[in-house]
Each structure stands twice: as structure tokens, then as C-alpha cells.
C-alpha positions as CSV (number, residue, x, y, z in Angstrom):
1,X,0.0,0.0,0.0
2,X,1.2,3.5,-0.8
3,X,0.7,6.3,1.7
4,X,-2.2,7.5,-0.4
5,X,-4.0,4.1,-0.2
6,X,-3.2,3.8,3.5
7,X,-5.0,7.1,4.2
8,X,-7.9,6.0,1.9
9,X,-8.5,2.5,3.2
10,X,-7.2,2.6,6.8
11,X,-9.5,5.1,8.4
12,X,-9.7,4.8,12.2
13,X,-12.6,5.7,14.6
14,X,-11.8,7.9,17.6
15,X,-11.3,5.0,19.9
16,X,-8.7,3.4,17.6
17,X,-7.0,6.7,16.9
18,X,-6.5,7.2,20.7
19,X,-5.1,3.7,21.0
20,X,-2.5,4.4,18.3
21,X,-1.6,7.8,19.8
22,X,-1.1,6.2,23.2
23,X,1.1,3.5,21.6
24,X,3.2,6.0,19.7
25,X,3.8,8.0,22.9
26,X,4.5,5.1,25.2
27,X,6.6,3.0,22.7
28,X,8.2,5.9,20.9
29,X,7.1,4.7,17.5
30,X,7.9,6.5,14.3
31,X,5.6,7.6,11.4
32,X,6.7,4.5,9.6
33,X,5.6,2.3,12.5
34,X,2.3,4.1,12.4
35,X,1.8,3.2,8.8
36,X,2.7,-0.4,9.5
37,X,0.2,-0.6,12.3
38,X,-2.5,0.8,10.0
39,X,-1.7,-1.8,7.3
40,X,-1.7,-4.7,9.7
41,X,-4.9,-3.4,11.3
42,X,-6.5,-3.3,7.8
43,X,-5.3,-6.9,7.2
44,X,-6.9,-8.0,10.5
45,X,-10.2,-6.4,9.6
46,X,-10.0,-8.0,6.1
47,X,-9.4,-11.5,7.6
48,X,-12.5,-11.1,9.6
49,X,-14.4,-9.7,6.6
50,X,-15.1,-6.4,8.4
51,X,-15.3,-3.2,6.5
52,X,-14.1,-0.8,9.2
53,X,-11.0,-1.2,11.3
54,X,-11.9,-1.6,14.9
55,X,-9.9,-1.0,18.1
56,X,-9.3,-4.7,18.5
57,X,-7.5,-4.8,15.2
58,X,-5.4,-1.9,16.1
59,X,-4.5,-3.4,19.5
60,X,-3.5,-6.7,17.8
61,X,-1.3,-4.8,15.3
62,X,0.4,-2.8,18.2
63,X,1.1,-6.1,19.9
64,X,2.8,-7.5,16.8
65,X,4.8,-4.3,16.5
66,X,5.8,-4.5,20.2
67,X,7.0,-8.1,19.7
68,X,8.9,-7.1,16.6
69,X,10.7,-4.4,18.5
70,X,11.5,-6.7,21.4
71,X,13.2,-9.2,19.2
72,X,15.1,-6.9,16.8
73,X,16.6,-4.4,19.1
């Protein structure tokens, strides 16, 4: 996904947006990590055949990102 398609297809509701903001602040994530979280969240919603990304998808994507950081730093 390009940045344009990410912004088009990975829209978040207010609850999900707050969750991402908290993760960025607490984990010190970059803008690149933000895009990756959105992409993985979109994938999770697609797997469940759900049109809109929900907070549970964002939370799962953040967990994967946290695991990635733990093993590669």
C-alpha cells in the first residue's frame, strides 16, 4: 500500500485513533511504524471480513509491533 492508499482505506474511529496515539507516545514509535500498524490493522479487519478497522484490530497490530521491536533491538 502506498501512503495515499493507506490514508484512503485505513481510516480509524476515535477509539482506535486514541489507542494508536497512546502506543506512539509510550513506545516511541515512528511515522513508519504508524503506517505499518494501520496496514496490519487493515489486514486483520479483512481477515474477519469487516469493512471498518476496529480498536481490537489496532490493538493486535500494536502487539505485533511490540513483539517485533523486542526481538530486533
